C-alpha positions as CSV (number, residue, x, y, z in Angstrom):
1,M,-50.4,-27.6,11.5
2,N,-52.1,-24.2,11.8
3,D,-50.2,-21.0,12.6
4,T,-51.0,-20.9,16.6
5,D,-49.9,-24.8,17.2
6,P,-47.6,-24.6,19.9
7,R,-45.9,-28.3,18.9
8,P,-42.2,-26.9,17.3
9,T,-41.3,-27.8,14.1
10,D,-38.3,-29.9,13.3
11,P,-35.0,-28.1,12.9
12,D,-33.4,-27.1,9.9
13,P,-30.0,-28.9,10.4
14,D,-28.5,-25.9,8.3
15,S,-30.3,-23.1,9.9
16,E,-28.6,-24.2,13.2
17,R,-24.9,-24.4,11.9
18,P,-23.5,-21.1,12.4
19,A,-21.8,-19.7,8.9
20,S,-18.2,-20.1,8.3
21,A,-15.6,-18.7,5.7
22,V,-12.2,-19.7,5.2
23,V,-10.1,-16.6,3.9
24,I,-6.5,-17.6,2.2
25,G,-3.9,-15.0,2.8
26,G,-2.9,-12.8,6.0
27,G,-1.6,-9.6,4.5
28,L,-3.8,-6.6,4.8
29,A,-6.2,-7.6,2.3
30,G,-6.9,-11.4,4.1
31,V,-6.3,-9.5,7.8
32,T,-9.2,-7.3,7.3
33,A,-11.7,-9.4,5.7
34,A,-11.3,-11.9,8.2
35,L,-11.7,-9.1,11.1
36,A,-14.7,-7.9,9.3
37,L,-16.7,-11.5,8.5
38,A,-15.5,-12.4,12.2
39,D,-17.4,-9.3,13.8
40,A,-20.1,-10.0,12.1
41,G,-20.7,-13.2,13.6
42,V,-19.4,-15.7,11.2
43,G,-16.7,-18.8,11.9
44,V,-13.5,-17.9,9.9
45,T,-10.5,-19.8,9.4
46,L,-7.4,-17.4,8.0
47,L,-5.0,-19.3,6.0
48,E,-1.4,-18.4,5.2
49,G,1.6,-20.0,3.7
50,R,4.0,-17.4,5.5
51,P,5.5,-17.7,9.3
52,R,3.8,-14.5,9.8
53,L,0.9,-12.2,8.6
54,G,1.4,-8.7,7.2
55,G,2.2,-9.6,3.2
56,L,4.5,-7.3,1.8
57,A,4.4,-5.0,4.9
58,F,6.8,-7.0,7.2
59,S,9.9,-7.5,9.4
60,F,12.6,-9.3,10.3
61,Q,15.3,-9.9,12.5
62,R,19.1,-8.7,11.3
63,G,21.2,-9.4,14.4
64,D,20.4,-6.5,16.8
65,L,18.2,-4.3,14.0
66,T,14.4,-5.4,13.5
67,V,14.0,-4.3,9.9
68,D,11.0,-3.5,7.9
69,N,11.4,-5.3,4.4
70,G,10.6,-1.6,3.1
71,Q,9.5,1.4,4.2
72,H,5.6,2.0,4.2
73,V,3.9,5.3,4.3
74,Y,0.3,6.2,4.2
75,L,-1.5,9.3,4.3
76,R,-4.2,11.3,6.2
77,C,-6.7,11.1,3.4
78,C,-5.9,7.1,3.6
79,S,-9.3,6.4,5.6
80,A,-9.5,2.9,5.5
81,Y,-6.2,2.0,6.5
82,R,-6.6,4.6,9.8
83,W,-10.2,2.4,10.5
84,F,-7.6,-0.6,10.5
85,L,-4.9,0.4,12.6
86,D,-7.9,1.5,15.1
87,R,-9.1,-1.8,14.9
88,I,-6.1,-3.4,15.6
89,D,-5.5,-0.9,18.2
90,A,-2.7,0.2,16.9
91,T,-3.7,3.7,15.9
92,A,-0.5,5.8,18.5
93,L,1.8,3.2,17.0
94,A,1.6,4.9,13.4
95,P,1.3,8.6,14.2
96,L,0.8,11.5,11.5
97,Q,2.6,14.4,10.7
98,D,0.5,17.6,12.0
99,R,1.0,19.3,9.0
100,L,2.3,18.2,5.2
101,T,6.4,18.9,5.5
102,V,8.5,17.3,2.6
103,P,12.1,18.0,2.4
104,V,13.6,17.8,-1.0
105,V,17.0,18.0,-2.1
106,D,18.7,18.6,-5.2
107,A,21.3,16.9,-6.0
108,A,22.8,18.1,-8.9
109,T,22.4,22.1,-7.6
110,R,25.3,22.4,-4.9
111,V,25.4,25.2,-2.4
112,R,27.2,26.5,0.6
113,T,26.0,24.6,4.0
114,R,27.6,24.9,7.4
115,S,29.0,21.4,7.1
116,G,30.4,22.2,3.5
117,E,29.5,22.0,0.0
118,G,25.9,20.3,-0.2
119,P,22.7,19.9,-2.0
120,K,19.9,22.7,-2.4
121,L,17.2,22.4,-0.2
122,G,13.3,23.1,-1.3
123,T,10.4,22.1,1.2
124,L,6.8,21.1,-0.4
125,R,4.4,22.0,2.7
126,R,1.0,22.8,3.6
127,A,-0.3,26.0,4.8
128,A,-3.2,26.4,7.2
129,L,-5.5,27.5,4.5
130,P,-8.5,26.1,2.5
131,V,-7.3,24.0,-1.3
132,P,-5.9,24.7,-3.3
133,L,-4.5,27.8,-1.9
134,H,-2.8,25.4,1.4
135,L,-0.2,24.4,-1.0
136,A,0.3,27.7,-2.8
137,Q,2.8,29.8,-1.0
138,S,4.6,26.6,-1.1
139,L,4.5,25.7,-4.6
140,A,5.4,29.8,-5.2
141,T,8.7,29.3,-3.1
142,Y,9.9,25.9,-4.0
143,P,13.6,27.0,-5.3
144,H,13.6,23.7,-7.8
145,L,11.4,24.7,-9.8
146,S,11.9,28.3,-11.8
147,P,8.7,30.9,-11.4
148,G,7.2,29.9,-15.0
149,E,7.2,25.9,-14.1
150,R,5.5,26.5,-10.4
151,L,3.0,28.6,-12.5
152,G,2.6,26.1,-15.0
153,A,2.5,23.7,-11.8
154,A,-1.0,25.5,-10.7
155,R,-2.1,25.3,-14.1
156,A,-2.2,22.0,-14.5
157,A,-3.2,21.5,-10.9
158,L,-6.2,23.1,-11.6
159,A,-7.2,21.2,-15.1
160,L,-5.9,17.8,-12.8
161,R,-8.9,18.9,-10.1
162,T,-11.9,18.6,-12.8
163,L,-10.9,15.2,-14.1
164,D,-13.2,12.1,-12.8
165,P,-11.0,9.4,-11.7
166,D,-14.4,7.0,-12.3
167,D,-14.0,7.7,-16.5
168,P,-13.0,4.9,-18.4
169,A,-11.8,6.9,-20.8
170,L,-8.8,8.3,-18.6
171,D,-7.5,4.7,-18.0
172,E,-6.5,4.3,-21.3
173,Q,-4.6,7.3,-21.5
174,D,-1.2,8.0,-20.1
175,F,-0.3,10.8,-17.2
176,G,3.1,11.3,-18.7
177,S,1.4,12.2,-22.1
178,W,-1.8,14.9,-20.2
179,L,1.5,16.9,-18.7
180,A,3.0,17.3,-21.5
181,R,-0.5,19.1,-23.3
182,H,-0.9,20.5,-20.0
183,G,2.9,22.9,-20.6
184,Q,5.1,20.4,-17.8
185,S,8.4,20.3,-18.4
186,A,10.4,17.0,-17.8
187,R,11.9,19.1,-14.9
188,A,8.5,19.9,-13.8
189,V,7.8,16.3,-13.7
190,E,10.8,15.6,-12.3
191,A,10.6,18.0,-9.1
192,L,6.9,18.1,-8.9
193,W,4.7,14.9,-10.4
194,D,7.4,12.1,-10.5
195,L,8.4,12.7,-6.9
196,V,4.8,11.9,-5.6
197,G,3.3,9.8,-8.4
198,V,6.5,7.5,-8.4
199,A,6.3,6.7,-4.4
200,T,2.5,6.1,-4.7
201,L,1.8,4.7,-7.9
202,N,5.4,2.9,-8.3
203,A,5.7,3.9,-11.9
204,V,7.0,7.4,-13.6
205,A,4.0,9.5,-15.3
206,A,4.1,8.1,-19.0
207,D,3.7,4.7,-17.3
208,V,0.7,5.5,-15.3
209,S,-3.0,5.7,-16.2
210,L,-3.9,8.8,-16.1
211,A,-7.5,7.7,-14.0
212,L,-5.0,6.1,-11.7
213,A,-3.0,9.3,-11.1
214,A,-6.0,11.8,-11.1
215,K,-7.1,9.7,-8.1
216,V,-3.6,9.9,-6.1
217,F,-3.1,13.8,-6.8
218,K,-7.2,14.7,-6.5
219,T,-7.7,12.7,-3.3
220,G,-4.4,13.5,-1.7
221,L,-3.8,17.2,-2.7
222,L,-6.4,18.7,-4.1
223,Q,-9.8,17.7,-1.8
224,D,-9.1,18.3,1.4
225,P,-5.8,20.6,3.2
226,G,-5.0,17.9,5.4
227,A,-5.3,14.9,3.0
228,A,-1.4,14.8,2.1
229,D,0.1,14.7,5.9
230,I,2.3,11.4,6.2
231,G,2.4,8.8,8.4
232,W,4.1,6.2,8.8
233,A,4.9,3.4,11.8
234,A,7.1,4.3,14.9
235,V,7.5,1.0,15.3
236,P,8.6,-2.6,12.9
237,L,5.4,-3.2,10.5
238,G,5.6,-7.0,12.3
239,E,4.5,-5.4,15.8
240,L,1.3,-3.7,13.7
241,H,0.7,-5.9,10.4
242,D,1.6,-9.5,12.7
243,T,1.5,-9.4,16.2
244,L,-1.6,-6.5,17.0
245,A,-3.3,-7.9,14.1
246,R,-3.2,-11.5,15.4
247,K,-4.0,-10.1,18.7
248,A,-7.3,-8.8,17.2
249,L,-8.0,-11.9,14.9
250,D,-7.2,-14.3,18.2
251,T,-9.6,-11.6,20.0
252,A,-12.3,-12.2,17.4
253,G,-12.6,-15.7,17.6
254,V,-10.7,-15.8,14.0
255,R,-8.5,-19.1,13.6
256,T,-5.3,-18.2,12.1
257,E,-3.6,-21.4,10.5
258,L,0.6,-19.7,9.5
259,R,2.6,-22.3,7.4
260,T,-0.6,-23.4,5.4
261,R,-1.2,-22.7,2.0
262,A,-4.2,-23.5,0.1
263,S,-3.5,-26.2,-3.1
264,G,-7.6,-25.8,-4.1
265,I,-10.9,-24.8,-4.0
266,S,-13.9,-26.5,-4.9
267,R,-17.5,-26.6,-4.4
268,T,-19.1,-29.6,-2.4
269,P,-22.4,-31.6,-3.4
270,D,-24.5,-29.2,-1.5
271,G,-23.2,-25.9,-2.4
272,R,-20.4,-25.0,0.2
273,W,-17.2,-25.1,-0.6
274,A,-13.9,-27.2,0.1
275,V,-10.5,-25.6,0.5
276,K,-8.0,-28.3,0.2
277,V,-4.3,-27.8,2.6
278,Q,-1.7,-30.3,3.5
279,G,-3.4,-33.8,4.3
280,A,-7.1,-32.0,4.8
281,T,-10.2,-30.1,3.4
282,I,-11.9,-27.5,5.4
283,E,-15.4,-26.8,4.1
284,A,-17.0,-23.4,4.6
285,D,-19.7,-21.3,3.5
286,T,-17.7,-18.8,1.9
287,V,-15.0,-18.6,0.6
288,V,-12.2,-14.7,0.3
289,L,-9.0,-15.1,-1.8
290,A,-6.8,-12.5,-0.8
291,V,-3.6,-13.6,-2.3
292,P,-1.6,-11.9,-5.7
293,Q,-2.9,-12.0,-8.9
294,R,-1.0,-15.2,-10.2
295,E,-1.9,-17.0,-7.2
296,T,-5.6,-16.2,-7.0
297,H,-5.1,-17.2,-11.2
298,E,-3.9,-20.7,-10.4
299,L,-6.6,-21.9,-7.2
300,L,-9.6,-20.1,-9.3
301,P,-12.1,-22.6,-9.9
302,T,-13.0,-22.7,-13.7
303,G,-15.4,-20.6,-14.6
304,S,-15.1,-18.4,-11.8
305,L,-14.0,-15.6,-14.1
306,D,-15.5,-13.8,-17.7
307,A,-11.6,-13.5,-18.6
308,P,-9.1,-14.9,-15.5
309,E,-6.7,-14.5,-18.8
310,R,-6.6,-10.6,-17.4
311,L,-5.3,-11.4,-14.2
312,L,-2.1,-12.3,-15.8
313,A,-2.1,-9.7,-18.1
314,L,-1.9,-7.2,-15.2
315,G,1.5,-6.8,-14.8
316,T,3.1,-6.1,-11.6
317,S,5.9,-3.1,-10.7
318,P,9.2,-3.8,-8.3
319,I,10.2,-2.0,-5.3
320,L,14.5,-2.4,-4.0
321,N,15.0,-0.7,-0.3
322,L,18.5,-0.5,0.3
323,H,19.4,-0.4,4.0
324,V,22.6,1.8,5.4
325,V,23.6,1.9,9.2
326,Y,26.5,4.4,10.2
327,D,28.5,4.5,13.2
328,R,27.0,8.0,13.6
329,T,23.9,10.6,13.4
330,V,24.4,11.6,9.6
331,L,20.8,12.4,9.0
332,R,18.7,14.7,11.4
333,R,15.4,14.9,9.3
334,P,12.6,11.8,10.0
335,F,13.0,11.7,6.2
336,F,13.7,13.1,2.9
337,A,13.0,13.2,-1.2
338,A,15.9,13.5,-3.7
339,L,16.5,15.1,-6.7
340,G,19.1,14.4,-9.4
341,S,20.1,11.4,-8.1
342,P,19.2,7.7,-8.3
343,V,18.2,8.1,-4.7
344,Q,14.9,8.8,-4.3
345,W,13.4,8.6,-0.5
346,V,15.7,8.4,2.5
347,F,14.0,7.5,5.9
348,D,15.6,7.4,9.3
349,R,14.7,3.7,11.3
350,T,16.9,3.8,14.0
351,E,14.6,3.9,16.7
352,A,12.1,1.9,14.9
353,S,15.2,-0.9,14.6
354,G,16.3,-0.6,18.1
355,L,19.5,0.7,16.9
356,A,21.5,1.5,19.9
357,D,24.3,3.3,18.7
358,G,24.9,5.3,15.5
359,Q,21.7,5.6,12.8
360,Y,20.0,3.3,10.2
361,L,18.7,4.9,6.8
362,A,16.3,3.0,5.1
363,L,16.1,4.1,1.0
364,S,13.0,3.0,-0.4
365,Q,13.2,2.8,-4.7
366,S,10.5,2.8,-6.3
367,A,9.6,1.3,-10.0
368,V,13.2,0.4,-10.4
369,H,12.9,-2.5,-12.8
370,H,16.4,-2.0,-14.5
371,E,18.1,-2.3,-10.8
372,I,16.1,-4.9,-9.2
373,D,18.0,-7.5,-9.8
374,E,22.2,-6.5,-9.6
375,P,24.1,-7.4,-6.8
376,V,24.9,-6.1,-3.7
377,A,28.2,-5.1,-4.6
378,A,27.0,-3.1,-7.6
379,L,24.5,-1.4,-5.4
380,R,26.5,-0.3,-2.5
381,E,28.9,1.4,-5.2
382,R,26.8,3.2,-7.0
383,Y,24.6,4.4,-3.7
384,L,27.2,5.1,-0.8
385,P,28.6,8.2,-3.3
386,E,25.1,9.3,-3.6
387,L,24.6,9.5,-0.1
388,E,27.8,11.1,0.2
389,R,26.4,13.7,-2.3
390,L,23.5,14.2,-0.6
391,L,24.5,14.1,3.5
392,P,27.8,15.6,3.7
393,A,27.9,13.9,7.5
394,T,28.6,10.5,5.7
395,R,31.5,11.5,4.1
396,R,32.9,11.4,7.9
397,A,30.8,8.3,8.6
398,Q,31.9,4.5,8.7
399,V,29.3,2.3,7.0
400,R,28.8,-0.8,9.8
401,D,26.3,-2.3,7.3
402,F,24.8,-2.5,3.8
403,F,22.0,-4.7,2.7
404,V,19.0,-4.7,0.6
405,T,15.3,-6.4,0.3
406,R,13.9,-6.9,-3.1
407,E,10.5,-7.0,-3.8
408,R,10.5,-7.8,-7.7
409,T,6.3,-7.8,-7.5
410,A,5.5,-5.2,-5.1
411,T,2.5,-4.0,-6.6
412,F,0.5,-4.2,-9.5
413,A,1.8,-2.1,-12.6
414,P,-0.6,1.2,-13.1
415,A,-0.2,1.2,-16.8
416,P,-3.0,2.8,-18.9
417,G,-5.5,-0.1,-19.3
418,S,-4.7,-1.5,-15.8
419,G,-7.9,-0.2,-14.4
420,A,-10.4,-2.7,-17.1
421,L,-8.1,-5.9,-15.9
422,R,-8.8,-5.2,-11.9
423,P,-11.7,-7.6,-10.7
424,T,-13.9,-6.6,-8.6
425,A,-14.5,-8.1,-5.4
426,H,-17.1,-10.2,-7.0
427,T,-16.8,-13.8,-9.0
428,R,-18.8,-15.8,-11.0
429,A,-19.1,-18.3,-8.4
430,P,-21.7,-17.8,-5.4
431,G,-19.7,-17.6,-2.2
432,L,-16.6,-16.6,-3.3
433,F,-15.0,-13.2,-3.2
434,L,-11.8,-11.8,-4.3
435,A,-9.5,-9.2,-2.2
436,G,-6.2,-7.8,-2.6
437,A,-4.9,-4.2,-3.4
438,W,-4.6,-5.3,-7.5
439,T,-8.7,-5.6,-7.6
440,A,-10.8,-2.9,-7.9
441,T,-10.3,0.1,-5.4
442,G,-10.0,2.3,-7.3
443,W,-7.2,3.2,-5.3
444,P,-3.3,2.1,-6.4
445,A,-1.5,-0.7,-4.8
446,T,-1.0,0.6,-1.0
447,M,-2.4,-0.3,2.4
448,E,-5.4,1.7,1.8
449,G,-6.0,-0.1,-1.2
450,A,-5.6,-3.4,0.3
451,V,-7.2,-2.7,3.6
452,R,-10.5,-1.5,1.3
453,S,-10.6,-4.5,-0.9
454,G,-10.7,-6.6,2.2
455,V,-14.1,-4.3,3.4
456,S,-15.6,-4.9,-0.2
457,A,-15.4,-8.8,-0.1
458,A,-16.4,-9.0,3.3
459,D,-19.3,-6.9,2.4
460,A,-19.9,-9.0,-0.2
461,A,-19.7,-12.1,1.4
462,L,-21.9,-10.8,4.7
463,G,-24.6,-9.8,2.0
464,V,-24.6,-13.0,0.8
465,L,-25.4,-15.0,4.1
466,G,-27.6,-12.2,5.3
467,R,-25.5,-11.1,8.0
468,S,-25.6,-7.6,9.3
469,R,-22.7,-4.9,7.3
470,A,-22.9,-2.1,9.8
471,H,-20.1,-2.2,11.7
472,L,-17.8,-2.0,8.4
473,F,-15.8,1.1,7.2
474,R,-17.5,3.5,5.2
475,E,-16.6,6.2,3.6
476,A,-17.8,9.6,5.2
477,A,-19.9,11.8,3.3
């Protein structure tokens, strides 16, 4: 038949079938990948073993309280997570500070206050000035460091600004040793570097890859004046990451299957993928695995990665969350950070939880390997007196409730060498891709990293499927 022959040719059956994908895992990475694929016209099935979406950023009911499993915050520099919030129509529900302001109290230094003796208060705040002057005034008056320590911190920050987080050599070094070489005292590490680093990296400086530390501090504090402005959900996390995310998925045409766990992945004779679930098999052109690294290791078909044992070598780090309900208001700020105490960060979750009377505080405790399995009674005995040291008003208040949530494998461990263990979105198996905050995003295990990983996996899958990727999140130039 020549080019001008008007007779139709026999249709290719595969060309009539729309592209399809299965995304395994309904955390932020999986939801992001599913939305990105569906927005490109791919038929997506999202599988989640739990009865809800959101992964480790979720909510649950405790009596009349709606409780987040842990306090999650993001920064203005978290552009991918902000893109995700916009995509699910949730931006207004997770507002950012107008300008970075972090109250920091030192329980070890006592001063006179209106309500009696209390901890010394300092504040880290940015000014409306270019980098690095935006933090210069705040650092110069920061009362928790001596004048010499403040000057030394400024010098270290300028040195940190010259590092390249993508340099593999930095991944082999630890941040604590680098700080020591740059004249940082133990007090400076506690009151400044770990104050930020433990909350974002879930490890103390001595246990952190210098590459990841450089990424956090350069991106958050040393590139754009407003980068570190803090945002957090004004509603329960479940309203964002489950309710609104599921609405967005439904609107995009994603078939979401909750309480459905994948038990196996294999290739079909025609080169597609078959995902086994309870009593059924789902076939698709491409699969995105968006589950934790150990579960990924169990599901990966043989030969999918060059060194799959690296997934198991990538360690994990816990986060402990303590929840305290008082019969009255004891904290007038939305949050604060603490020094000289086992308490790290304290947030007021009263309004978001729906509490009608009293005040509900959430304590976020990162990198607490030594406490993650302690009994609730022991944690109560340790932390309630600490709150009395930090918040004098608690001495006159009654504790109505005290409970604990634990995430034993909350994040990957950002140890030296961890960068070399994190795989990219691509595997050796055509059409099979990986997502999760533990993959090679260049970011620590944060909501931002999770969303970026989902975008990367969708980008790779759409490339194989020959679909447009113009709608995907891209870093601004």
